[in-house]
C-alpha atoms as one frame of an Amber mdcrd trajectory, in Angstrom:
protein
 -12.715 -21.721  31.969 -13.039 -17.886  33.040 -14.883 -15.604  31.104 -11.471
 -13.363  30.531 -10.142 -17.234  28.762 -13.004 -17.542  26.760 -12.715 -13.976
  25.299  -9.089 -14.341  24.542  -9.785 -17.596  22.655 -12.772 -15.964  20.532
 -10.330 -12.874  19.913  -8.063 -15.144  18.766  -9.969 -17.305  16.619 -11.223
 -14.203  14.983  -8.153 -12.380  14.188  -6.680 -15.669  12.853  -9.940 -16.672
  10.614 -10.741 -13.321   9.632  -8.207 -11.185  10.158  -5.291 -12.713   8.807
  -6.972 -13.341   5.594  -8.489  -9.330   5.349  -5.150  -8.039   6.043  -3.512
 -10.368   3.573  -5.857  -9.159   0.890  -5.725  -5.112   1.844  -1.896  -5.012
   2.213  -1.468  -6.924  -1.589  -3.958  -5.187  -2.916  -2.974  -1.738  -1.675
   0.555  -2.350  -2.519   0.866  -4.862  -5.275  -0.299  -2.490  -8.059   2.065
   0.398  -6.900   5.232  -1.469  -5.850   7.274  -1.735  -9.141   6.166   2.412
  -9.845   7.696   3.285  -6.439  11.041   1.358  -6.691  11.184   2.563 -10.256
  10.781   6.438  -9.082  13.361   5.308  -6.361  15.887   4.311  -9.400  15.108
   7.491 -11.189  13.248   5.796 -13.791   9.854   6.789 -15.780   8.933  10.117
 -17.804  10.407  13.164 -16.182   7.996  16.000 -15.757   5.957  18.621 -14.056
   3.574  18.589 -11.485   1.296  21.564 -11.209  -0.447  21.763  -7.857  -4.259
  22.343  -7.615  -5.328  21.517  -4.702  -5.058  19.861  -1.276  -7.227  17.360
   0.856  -6.444  16.841   4.135  -7.766  13.923   6.463  -7.227  13.421  10.206
  -3.245  12.805  10.177  -2.202  13.720   6.456  -2.747  16.014   3.653  -2.457
  15.007   0.103  -1.412  17.320  -3.177  -3.512  16.516  -6.077  -2.559  18.711
  -9.493  -1.950  17.968 -12.656   1.232  16.304 -14.637   2.835  17.261 -17.822
   5.842  15.098 -19.728   8.536  17.523 -20.119   9.212  16.157 -23.459   5.492
  17.134 -24.159   4.458  13.643 -24.571   2.066  13.203 -21.892  -0.183  14.316
 -19.710  -2.347  13.410 -16.692  -4.818  15.544 -14.988  -5.958  15.187 -11.038
  -3.253  13.168  -9.970  -1.587  12.495  -6.692   1.963  13.845  -5.691   3.818
  10.961  -3.776   6.874  11.849  -1.664   5.749  15.772  -1.893   8.103  18.067
  -0.590   7.811  20.527   2.278   5.873  23.711   1.630   3.802  23.163  -1.321
   0.828  26.227  -2.326  -1.555  25.604  -4.721   0.137  27.007  -8.018   3.707
  25.869  -7.114   5.224  23.677 -10.137   7.231  20.510  -8.654   9.997  18.096
 -11.060   8.678  14.404 -10.941   8.616  11.350 -12.821   5.748   9.412 -13.832
   6.623   5.570 -13.607   2.579   4.315 -14.531   1.340   4.317 -10.651  -2.036
   3.742 -10.539  -3.022   7.199  -8.827  -0.033   9.505  -9.222   3.302  11.083
 -10.147   6.791  10.710  -7.887   8.377  14.104  -7.082  12.107  13.976  -8.542
  13.369  14.523  -5.276  12.638  10.999  -4.174  10.997   9.817  -0.766  10.290
   7.023   1.118   6.797   5.591  -0.794   9.095   2.953  -1.963   9.485   1.662
   1.752   5.826   1.946   2.429   4.546   0.179  -0.950   7.344  -2.680   0.267
   6.058  -2.655   3.833   2.397  -3.068   2.605   3.257  -5.972   0.400   5.686
  -7.690   2.815   2.683  -7.683   5.700   0.427  -9.054   3.073   2.733 -11.891
   2.216   3.175 -12.647   6.011  -0.278 -12.420   6.413  -1.183 -14.896   3.836
   1.521 -17.540   4.760   0.804 -17.097   8.862  -2.924 -17.929   7.593  -2.034
 -20.941   5.202   0.005 -22.204   8.370  -3.332 -21.879  10.438  -5.422 -23.466
   7.764  -2.972 -26.501   7.433  -2.305 -27.284  11.267  -5.805 -27.003  11.882
  -6.864 -29.527   9.111  -4.115 -31.667  10.261  -5.060 -31.279  13.963  -8.639
 -32.336  13.039  -7.915 -35.605  10.844  -5.327 -36.804  13.562  -8.219 -36.226
  16.240 -11.055 -37.832  14.148 -12.133 -41.540  14.576 -10.739 -44.046  11.974
 -13.097 -45.831  10.140
């Protein structure tokens, strides 16, 4: 067996036995908490209010707006939350109409966006990775039992 074949087999084993479970857990963990709130925001549910832009934090590929939420009816407030589905052209001090649907880290712009799609994708990726990993485990166990000498 050539070295490249050995390396490819090793990579496949690492992906199946370590990569798939890690992908499944991470995707389900990060997506599951905000899946329902994202869909509720898409449907226009939640507590209407205003998001006041306080600061922007940028990473390599994108920027995130943080600020304070105040419910329109004066009932609820949240500080230092993320604005999901942020509109273009924001600046510190701006006000944005939003909906608070209970997402753990933020509120959703009332104008809408694609966060619901992203969260759905995360959860689906996690489910697919989990199912694929379980299938691989079951196949491996069956194969080993079939090859094991009978008593």
